[in-house]
C-alpha angles and dihedrals in degrees: 000000000000093000091048092051090049091052092050090048090050091051092051092049091051090049093061095079090051092050088049090051092051091048093049091046093049093049093046095048103035102033114017101038097051090046099051105028128079119237090261094050091044090054089051090051089051088056091051091048088058088056088050091056090054089048092055089059092046089051089055095047099036107024095040102025102031094234109141098215109196095164106062088121087076094062091039088054095046092055091043096050092047090055093043092052090053093048092049091050092047091052091048093056135239096312101010131123124228114260097242091058091059090046100047104020145028094290093246121126116240113244093238091058094059100077091057092069084084115082091210093053089047094053091047091047092052089062104027102045096056089040094052093047090049091047092053093046094042094049091049095046104038096043087059088052094242109164146140118032092352092060091046092052092048093051092047091049088052090056091050092048092049092052091048090050092053092048090055094053099075095152097046107030102020095254115232091350092059122194118315145136096081116175104183142027114209090327097319120117109245092204092063110099090215091058091047089056088048089057090053091053091049091052093046093050090046090054091051091048091051090050090051091051092050091046090056091047091051090054094045130087089255089060090054091049091050091055091046092052090049094050104032111013096163092050090053090050089050090053091058103263125123107231090197092064092049092050094046092056092054092044092051093048091051090049092050091052090050091050092052090048091051091050091053092043093061100063093036096052098025098227143064121192141156088268089068097051107039135094097290096056090045091055091045090057090052093048091056092050092048093049094047095045120269095210095060134078101236099021099085095050094042092047093049093050095045094047093048091047091049091047092054094044094047093045089056093051100031107024093171099043108033093101090058090054090050092050092047091051091051093049093047093050094047092046100045105017107032090168090057134248089304089072090072108112092237090061100031097099101048092035099047124187115255090241091060090064091068098045090093089070108076116223121251132200116282113274138176092229116113089223090067097057094105092050100047110118118244123247113276112272093008101125124193096238095049091048092054092048092057089071102239107187 
């Protein structure tokens, strides 16, 4: 009983920094930001928060699971286009047709658009469509033991193919122009500043909820299995687990988060187009996660928001050189802080490394039992950060 009590006490002590991080994040997003930022800047921050939601999923798949996901723009776009289709249909009326279809096409609504007139179907589609696509892709890829650079290339090629497909569908998705000109969001006027602030609060709360979900996953047995698959996939297979199933779950969760982020992005920004879902946005998501610290809880979201904010600020002041600043920041972080900005001592406690979350579970001697997979000691010299950087997929 004494050992059990000590373990529980250790878990509670290690939870305090996470609770502090949640509290600081909630205060910053829900109290400070609305009080000090103008409506325009608050809307920009809402856009960056959407990027942060995508980054949380990438942190789970890449930082925790070692899957270098270079195609999250696909799932971001799927959620965004589902929401945009609903908003265009809502603006057109009960039996109306979106304006661009009358301008570029025959003026007839595609059959697959019709279900998204329903708000319930739309909300379900935002989550289920990216999840189902990720499940199909993940099952096909991971069961064939595709990983590392090969997985990264496949996911990036998927993002490029998706953007090209959207560009070619001028009459159904708006082509290069995308879908834009939304006037309402589930009955609320999008031109009303009060409703715009409401959208920011929805995005901020969603980000905090996603962080809470991932935090619970990190502390669960599944979180331990995900680390074990990343570091010693063959050992996990020997112990009786199927690494493909463990990877698919993380990949699907990351896709669902990206879809939700895309759905929130549409009413906040007012447009979704192939430029928002291709290779470049997918890499930008990854850069933010790497700079923030992919192996931490809050690092991916914080990095994505900070990088996007810096990009906007620098592009306003240095329109011709901001990309060089972004590249220099990425190179400096990778060269001197490979674990991300969250590895700085000042931030180490609230932005804890993923490995710290499992320190509360004492190691046990190696065993062939499947129940001991989370407790099996790592190979000597095989650090968690270096394992994740090798791109195990």
